[in-house]
C-alpha positions as CSV (number, residue, x, y, z in Angstrom):
1,M,0.1,0.0,0.0
2,T,1.4,3.5,-1.0
3,P,2.3,5.4,2.3
4,G,-0.3,8.1,3.1
5,R,-2.9,6.6,0.9
6,A,-6.1,4.9,2.3
7,P,-6.8,1.4,1.2
8,A,-9.3,0.9,-1.5
9,D,-12.9,0.5,-0.7
10,P,-13.7,-3.3,-1.6
11,D,-17.1,-2.3,-2.9
12,H,-15.5,0.2,-5.2
13,V,-12.9,-2.3,-6.3
14,L,-15.7,-4.9,-7.0
15,L,-17.7,-2.2,-9.0
16,R,-14.6,-1.2,-11.1
17,R,-13.9,-4.8,-11.8
18,A,-17.5,-5.6,-12.9
19,R,-17.5,-2.6,-15.1
20,R,-14.3,-3.4,-16.6
21,V,-15.3,-7.0,-17.3
22,I,-18.7,-5.8,-18.8
23,A,-17.1,-3.1,-20.9
24,L,-14.4,-5.5,-22.3
25,Q,-17.1,-8.2,-23.2
26,T,-19.4,-5.7,-24.8
27,A,-16.7,-4.0,-26.6
28,A,-15.4,-7.4,-27.8
29,A,-18.7,-8.5,-29.0
30,I,-19.4,-5.4,-31.0
31,T,-15.9,-5.5,-32.5
32,V,-16.3,-9.3,-33.5
33,S,-19.6,-8.4,-34.9
34,L,-18.2,-5.7,-37.0
35,L,-15.3,-7.9,-38.2
36,V,-17.6,-10.6,-39.2
37,V,-19.8,-8.2,-41.3
38,G,-16.5,-6.8,-42.8
39,V,-15.3,-10.3,-43.8
40,L,-18.8,-11.1,-45.2
41,A,-18.9,-7.9,-47.2
42,L,-15.4,-8.6,-48.6
43,I,-16.4,-12.1,-49.5
44,V,-19.5,-11.0,-51.4
45,V,-17.7,-8.3,-53.3
46,T,-14.8,-10.7,-54.3
47,G,-17.4,-13.3,-55.5
48,S,-19.2,-10.6,-57.4
49,Q,-16.1,-9.5,-59.1
50,N,-15.2,-13.0,-60.0
51,A,-18.6,-13.8,-61.5
52,A,-18.6,-10.6,-63.5
53,A,-15.0,-11.2,-64.7
54,T,-15.9,-14.8,-65.6
55,S,-19.1,-13.7,-67.6
56,L,-17.1,-11.0,-69.5
57,L,-14.3,-13.5,-70.5
58,R,-17.0,-15.9,-71.7
59,D,-18.8,-13.3,-73.7
60,T,-15.6,-12.1,-75.3
61,A,-14.5,-15.6,-76.1
62,A,-17.9,-16.5,-77.7
63,S,-18.1,-13.2,-79.8
64,A,-14.5,-12.4,-80.8
65,D,-13.8,-13.0,-84.6
66,D,-10.2,-11.8,-84.2
67,V,-7.6,-10.8,-81.6
68,Q,-8.1,-7.0,-82.4
69,D,-10.1,-4.4,-80.3
70,P,-11.0,-6.4,-77.3
71,P,-12.5,-4.8,-74.2
72,P,-10.3,-2.6,-72.1
73,G,-8.0,-4.7,-69.9
74,V,-8.7,-7.8,-72.0
75,W,-6.4,-9.7,-74.4
76,I,-7.3,-12.4,-76.9
77,F,-5.1,-15.1,-78.2
78,R,-5.9,-17.8,-80.7
79,Q,-4.0,-21.0,-81.6
80,D,-4.5,-22.7,-85.0
81,A,-4.4,-26.4,-85.8
82,A,-0.6,-26.1,-86.6
83,G,0.1,-24.6,-83.2
84,A,0.8,-21.1,-84.4
85,V,-0.5,-18.3,-81.8
86,E,-1.6,-14.9,-82.6
87,G,-2.7,-12.4,-80.0
88,T,-3.6,-8.8,-79.1
89,R,-0.8,-6.3,-79.5
90,D,0.8,-5.0,-76.4
91,A,-0.1,-8.1,-74.4
92,P,1.8,-8.5,-71.0
93,G,4.8,-10.7,-71.1
94,R,3.2,-13.4,-68.9
95,L,0.6,-14.0,-71.7
96,P,-0.6,-16.1,-73.2
97,D,-0.7,-19.1,-71.0
98,L,0.8,-21.7,-73.2
99,G,0.3,-24.6,-70.7
100,A,-3.5,-23.9,-70.7
101,L,-3.5,-23.7,-74.5
102,A,-1.8,-27.1,-74.7
103,R,-4.2,-28.7,-72.3
104,V,-7.3,-27.5,-73.9
105,R,-6.0,-28.3,-77.3
106,A,-5.4,-31.9,-76.2
107,S,-8.5,-32.4,-74.1
108,G,-11.0,-30.0,-75.8
109,T,-12.4,-29.1,-72.4
110,A,-12.5,-25.4,-71.5
111,E,-10.6,-24.3,-68.3
112,T,-10.4,-21.1,-66.3
113,G,-7.2,-20.2,-64.3
114,E,-5.0,-17.5,-63.2
115,V,-1.8,-16.2,-64.1
116,G,0.3,-14.6,-61.6
117,G,1.5,-10.9,-61.9
118,P,1.7,-7.5,-60.3
119,E,-1.5,-6.1,-58.6
120,G,-3.7,-9.3,-58.8
121,G,-2.3,-10.9,-61.9
122,F,-4.6,-12.2,-64.7
123,L,-7.8,-14.3,-64.9
124,V,-7.6,-16.5,-67.9
125,L,-10.4,-18.4,-69.8
126,T,-9.2,-21.0,-72.4
127,T,-11.7,-22.8,-74.7
128,R,-12.0,-24.3,-78.3
129,R,-14.1,-22.5,-81.0
130,D,-14.3,-23.3,-84.6
131,G,-11.3,-25.8,-84.6
132,R,-9.1,-23.4,-82.9
133,V,-8.0,-22.8,-79.2
134,V,-9.1,-19.3,-78.0
135,Q,-7.7,-17.8,-74.8
136,V,-9.0,-14.7,-73.3
137,A,-7.1,-13.0,-70.5
138,M,-8.2,-10.1,-68.1
139,S,-6.2,-7.9,-65.9
140,R,-7.3,-8.0,-62.2
141,H,-5.7,-4.6,-61.5
142,E,-9.1,-2.9,-61.2
143,Q,-10.5,-5.6,-59.0
144,H,-7.4,-5.6,-56.9
145,D,-7.6,-1.9,-56.4
146,E,-11.3,-2.0,-55.6
147,R,-10.7,-4.8,-52.9
148,E,-7.9,-2.6,-51.5
149,R,-10.2,0.3,-51.2
150,L,-12.9,-1.9,-49.7
151,I,-10.4,-3.4,-47.1
152,G,-9.1,0.1,-46.3
153,A,-12.6,1.3,-45.7
154,L,-13.5,-1.8,-43.6
155,A,-10.2,-1.4,-41.5
156,A,-11.2,2.4,-40.9
157,G,-14.6,1.3,-40.1
158,E,-13.3,-1.3,-37.7
159,L,-11.3,1.2,-35.9
160,V,-14.1,3.8,-35.7
161,G,-16.4,0.9,-34.6
162,L,-13.9,-0.1,-32.0
163,L,-13.8,3.4,-30.5
164,I,-17.6,3.6,-30.5
165,A,-17.8,0.1,-29.0
166,A,-15.4,1.1,-26.1
167,L,-17.4,4.2,-25.4
168,S,-20.8,2.4,-25.6
169,A,-19.5,-0.5,-23.7
170,T,-18.3,1.9,-21.0
171,L,-21.7,3.6,-20.7
172,L,-23.5,0.4,-20.8
173,A,-21.2,-0.9,-18.1
174,R,-22.0,2.0,-15.9
175,R,-25.7,1.5,-16.3
176,A,-25.6,-2.1,-15.9
177,T,-23.7,-1.8,-12.6
178,A,-25.8,1.0,-11.3
179,P,-28.2,-1.3,-9.5
180,L,-25.3,-3.2,-7.9
181,A,-23.8,0.1,-6.8
182,D,-27.1,1.1,-5.4
183,A,-27.5,-2.3,-3.6
184,L,-24.1,-2.0,-2.1
185,A,-24.9,1.6,-1.1
186,R,-28.0,0.5,0.6
187,Q,-26.2,-2.4,2.3
188,R,-23.5,-0.1,3.7
189,R,-26.2,2.4,4.8
190,F,-28.2,-0.2,6.5
191,V,-25.1,-1.5,8.4
192,A,-24.3,2.1,9.5
193,D,-28.0,2.8,10.5
194,A,-28.2,-0.4,12.3
195,S,-24.9,0.1,14.3
196,H,-25.9,3.7,15.1
197,E,-29.5,3.2,16.0
198,L,-29.4,-0.1,17.9
199,R,-26.3,0.7,20.1
200,T,-28.2,3.1,22.4
201,P,-31.5,1.2,22.9
202,L,-29.7,-2.1,23.4
203,T,-27.4,-0.5,25.9
204,Q,-30.3,0.9,27.9
205,L,-32.2,-2.4,27.7
206,H,-29.2,-4.3,29.0
207,T,-28.7,-1.7,31.8
208,R,-32.5,-1.8,32.9
209,A,-32.4,-5.5,32.8
210,Q,-29.4,-5.5,35.1
211,L,-31.2,-3.1,37.4
212,L,-34.3,-5.3,37.4
213,Q,-32.0,-8.3,38.2
214,M,-30.4,-6.4,41.1
215,D,-33.9,-5.4,42.5
216,L,-35.2,-8.9,42.4
217,R,-32.2,-10.3,44.1
218,A,-32.3,-7.6,46.7
219,G,-36.0,-8.3,47.4
220,E,-37.2,-4.9,46.4
221,S,-41.0,-4.0,46.8
222,G,-43.3,-4.6,43.9
223,A,-43.6,-0.9,43.1
224,S,-39.9,-0.6,42.5
225,V,-39.8,-3.7,40.4
226,A,-42.8,-2.6,38.5
227,E,-41.2,0.7,37.7
228,D,-38.2,-1.1,36.3
229,V,-40.4,-3.4,34.3
230,D,-42.2,-0.4,32.9
231,R,-39.0,1.2,31.8
232,L,-37.9,-2.1,30.3
233,V,-41.1,-2.3,28.4
234,A,-40.6,1.3,27.1
235,G,-37.1,0.4,26.0
236,T,-38.2,-2.7,24.0
237,R,-41.0,-0.5,22.3
238,H,-38.3,2.1,21.4
239,L,-36.1,-0.8,20.2
240,G,-39.0,-2.1,18.1
241,E,-39.5,1.2,16.4
242,V,-35.9,1.5,15.6
243,V,-36.0,-2.0,14.0
244,E,-39.2,-1.0,12.1
245,D,-37.5,2.1,10.8
246,L,-34.5,0.1,9.6
247,L,-36.6,-2.5,7.9
248,L,-38.6,0.2,6.2
249,S,-35.4,1.8,4.9
250,T,-34.4,-1.5,3.2
251,Q,-37.9,-1.7,1.5
252,L,-37.9,1.8,0.1
253,S,-36.4,0.5,-3.2
254,R,-39.6,-1.5,-3.8
255,R,-41.9,1.3,-3.1
256,D,-42.9,1.4,-6.7
257,D,-44.8,-1.9,-6.4
258,A,-48.5,-2.1,-6.8
259,R,-50.1,0.8,-4.7
260,V,-53.6,0.8,-3.2
261,P,-55.9,3.7,-2.1
262,V,-55.1,4.9,1.3
263,D,-57.3,7.1,3.4
264,L,-54.9,9.4,5.3
265,A,-57.8,10.4,7.7
266,A,-58.1,6.8,8.8
267,V,-54.3,6.3,9.1
268,A,-54.0,9.5,11.0
269,A,-57.0,8.5,13.4
270,D,-55.2,5.2,14.2
271,V,-51.8,7.0,14.9
272,V,-53.5,9.5,17.2
273,A,-55.4,6.8,19.0
274,D,-52.0,4.8,19.5
275,H,-50.4,7.9,21.1
276,A,-53.4,9.0,23.1
277,N,-52.1,7.3,26.3
278,R,-48.6,8.6,25.9
279,A,-49.9,12.2,25.4
280,R,-52.1,11.9,28.6
281,E,-49.1,10.6,30.6
282,H,-47.1,13.7,29.6
283,D,-50.0,16.1,30.1
284,V,-50.1,17.0,26.3
285,E,-53.3,17.6,24.5
286,L,-53.2,15.5,21.1
287,T,-56.1,16.3,18.8
288,L,-57.0,15.2,15.2
289,V,-58.5,18.0,12.8
290,P,-60.3,16.4,9.9
291,A,-60.4,17.9,6.5
292,A,-63.0,20.6,5.9
293,E,-63.8,19.5,2.4
294,G,-63.0,16.5,0.0
295,P,-61.7,13.0,0.5
296,T,-58.2,12.5,1.8
297,V,-57.3,9.4,-0.3
298,V,-54.0,8.8,-1.8
299,R,-52.4,6.0,-3.7
300,G,-49.5,4.3,-1.8
301,H,-48.4,2.0,0.9
302,Q,-50.4,2.2,4.0
303,A,-47.6,0.8,6.3
304,A,-45.0,3.2,5.1
305,L,-47.4,6.2,5.3
306,R,-48.5,5.2,8.8
307,R,-44.9,5.1,9.8
308,V,-44.4,8.6,8.5
309,L,-47.2,10.0,10.6
310,T,-46.1,7.9,13.5
311,A,-42.5,9.5,13.4
312,L,-43.9,13.0,13.1
313,V,-46.4,12.6,16.0
314,D,-43.7,10.9,18.1
315,N,-41.2,13.7,17.4
316,A,-43.9,16.3,18.3
317,L,-44.7,14.6,21.6
318,S,-41.0,14.3,22.4
319,H,-40.4,18.0,22.0
320,T,-43.6,19.2,23.7
321,P,-43.6,19.8,27.5
322,G,-46.6,19.2,29.8
323,G,-49.4,21.6,29.1
324,G,-48.6,21.8,25.4
325,H,-50.7,20.9,22.4
326,V,-50.0,18.6,19.4
327,S,-52.5,18.5,16.4
328,V,-52.6,16.4,13.2
329,E,-54.5,18.5,10.7
330,L,-55.8,17.0,7.4
331,G,-56.8,19.1,4.4
332,R,-57.5,19.0,0.7
333,E,-56.2,21.6,-1.9
334,H,-57.4,20.7,-5.3
335,A,-55.6,17.5,-6.4
336,V,-53.3,17.5,-3.2
337,V,-54.0,16.0,0.1
338,T,-52.2,17.7,3.1
339,V,-51.3,16.6,6.6
340,V,-49.8,19.0,9.0
341,V,-48.5,17.8,12.4
342,R,-48.2,20.9,14.5
343,D,-47.0,21.4,18.1
344,D,-46.2,24.3,20.4
345,G,-43.2,22.7,22.0
346,T,-39.5,23.7,22.0
347,G,-39.2,24.2,18.3
348,F,-36.0,24.4,16.4
349,D,-33.6,26.8,14.7
350,P,-34.6,27.6,11.1
351,A,-31.0,26.9,10.1
352,D,-31.7,23.3,10.9
353,T,-34.6,22.9,8.7
354,E,-32.9,20.7,6.1
355,R,-30.6,19.1,8.6
356,L,-33.8,17.6,10.3
357,F,-34.1,15.3,7.4
358,A,-30.5,14.1,7.3
359,R,-29.7,10.8,8.8
360,F,-28.2,11.0,12.3
361,A,-27.7,14.8,11.9
362,R,-27.3,17.0,15.0
363,G,-28.5,20.5,15.6
364,S,-26.3,23.7,14.9
365,H,-25.2,26.4,17.1
366,G,-24.3,24.1,20.0
367,D,-27.7,22.1,19.8
368,Q,-26.6,18.6,20.4
369,R,-29.9,17.0,19.7
370,R,-29.7,14.0,17.5
371,F,-32.5,13.8,14.9
372,G,-32.0,10.1,14.2
373,L,-33.5,8.1,11.4
374,G,-37.3,8.7,11.5
375,L,-37.5,12.1,9.8
376,A,-35.0,11.1,7.1
377,L,-37.1,7.9,6.3
378,A,-40.2,10.1,6.3
379,R,-38.8,12.3,3.5
380,E,-37.7,9.2,1.5
381,V,-41.2,7.7,1.8
382,V,-43.1,11.0,0.9
383,T,-40.7,11.6,-2.0
384,G,-41.3,8.0,-3.2
385,H,-45.0,8.7,-3.2
386,G,-44.5,11.7,-5.4
387,G,-45.1,14.2,-2.6
388,T,-43.2,16.7,-0.6
389,I,-42.5,17.3,3.2
390,G,-41.4,20.6,4.7
391,A,-40.8,21.9,8.2
392,W,-41.3,25.1,10.0
393,G,-40.0,26.0,13.4
394,R,-38.9,28.7,15.8
395,P,-37.0,28.1,19.1
396,G,-39.5,28.2,21.8
397,E,-42.5,28.7,19.3
398,G,-43.1,25.1,18.3
399,A,-42.8,23.3,15.0
400,A,-45.1,22.2,12.0
401,F,-44.4,19.4,9.6
402,T,-46.4,19.6,6.3
403,I,-46.9,16.6,4.2
404,R,-48.4,17.1,0.6
405,L,-49.3,14.0,-1.5
406,P,-51.1,13.7,-4.8
407,A,-54.8,12.7,-4.3
408,G,-55.6,9.3,-5.3
């Protein structure tokens, strides 16, 4: 390891390796595909050239009455019965192909062959006609040049295709590994959340269990033991809420599953009823204010939305002293359903408005309150339902959290 450099994150190493493998495989597949297409194109062009050249030689051999004025790039040779050969003037030195003339003269069977030479050589057709052996030769110079140009174009296209394939493969690899990166990030976040959130309640539960054990061994009165049991039960309730928050955080990626109509008025009524005893114990008035007009139905996950309202009401009760008021107010504004959880408790510094929704954030300006996980999850759930959540507060003047969700 290089001195002064932190060790590489294993997750990042895994992602880079996966992206590199996917990019190389994709680029190789595209490159091989282009290469196969190029080879097929070359084979087709070469075959077409050979067919056209052979057809030209046959037509020339069948129609030529003498060796003069052949088509451009073509030479004609004729051999009489005595073996004398006459041919087109200015014929290349490698022509005629005397061996082919002798073979066809002896067998009488036409044959097509090639004679070597510069830039592709010559294609030669030798046949018998009117008692003579006729040989027609064609230069393959133009065909050679055409194939060279085609090969050059295919090579250039292959290089350009390779560059495009590399870029495309890199983008595809990043997109393909995005779910893996998200899964790894969620895993790391869940582990961090669990370690942060479970440490305190577990420590408290262990301490209270030890106190209860000491009281029982010391033969304390029933009232003292009952108080310790009540605290233990409260601690388990808190631990259960933390675990529920953590589990909800792992399920947010599936929040786009099939949703159902959810009546926020009914959900809010259940949440208020669940917290009624706690409010009375702390001498806090907890009220539910129904919507003045219109239904309060949205489409979503009832359990997740219930957890949001539970977190907001729990937060309001935690920061409202005895004699205070907490209200859950429902409303309907055109196509939007609103829920406002309002309290007249300790409030918060307006500078902390956004920090309230950060995981494990603490207050600013010396405020050491830890906001935990509930409000962060509340924003994630509300945002996942296509809505918004905002907060208002002033120190000593209370706070209000407003949820806005599209009406179902």
